[in-house]
N, C-alpha and C positions, 0 to 999 in steps of 0.2 A: 504494499500500500504506499502510496506517495505520502511523504511526511507532511506536506502542506494540507493534503486531504484529511489525514489523521488529526492534525491540529485543529482544522475547521470543524470536524465532527466532534472532537472533544469539547471545544468551546460551545458548540451547539447544545450538547448535553448539559454542560455547566449552566448555560443560559436558561435552558428549560427547568433545571433544578432550582435555580434562583427564582424563576417566575412562580413556580408552585410553592417554594419555601416561604417566600415573603407573603404570598397571598394566604397561605394556610396559617402562618403565624399571626398575622394581623387579624384574620378571621377568628382565630381562637381567642384573642384578646377581646374582640368585639362580642363574641358569643358569651364569654365569661361575664362581661359587664351586663349584657342583656339578661342573662340567667339570674344574676344577683338581683337585678331590679324586678324581674318577674316573680322571684320567690317572695320579695317584699310585697308586691302587688297581690299575689294570691293569699298571703297571710292576712291581708286586710279585707279582700273581697274574693270569696271562694268562686263565685260565678264567672269571674274573668279569666279562668284558667285557659280556656280554648284560645282566646284572643292573645293572651300573653305567650302561649306556647308558639303561636305563629310568629310573633316578634322575636322569639329566641332563635327560631330557625332561619330568619332572614340573613344574619351575617354569614351563614354557611355558603350562601351563593357566591361570596367573594372567593372562597377556596375553589369552588367549582369553575368560576371564570379563570382562575389561575391555572387549573388543570387543563382546561380547554386550550388556553394560550400555549402551554407547554406542549400539548399534543400537536397543535398547528405548527409550532416551530420545528419539532422533530420531523413531521411529515413533509414540510416544505424542503427541508434539507435532504431528506431521504429521496424525494422525487426530483431533486436537482433544481429546486425553486423555479418551476416552470412559469410562475406568474411574476417573477422579478424582472423580466425583460422589459 
């Protein structure tokens, strides 16, 4: 394998890892904050559990977006970036 190609592939994998790592890490922080607030809300009003559960799940979408971006990065490099021309 060409050293330049191997370096590019390695940097692509690192970039995809950074994309999912940052997205998942910040999503976890947001989810923890939302869960703490939801626990306080449910302790005051029991009937609000369903609404607050939905709000706790919302920060997880950031991690999903990061995962999708990582997959897109890897597939664009694997396909030779046909859309980059």
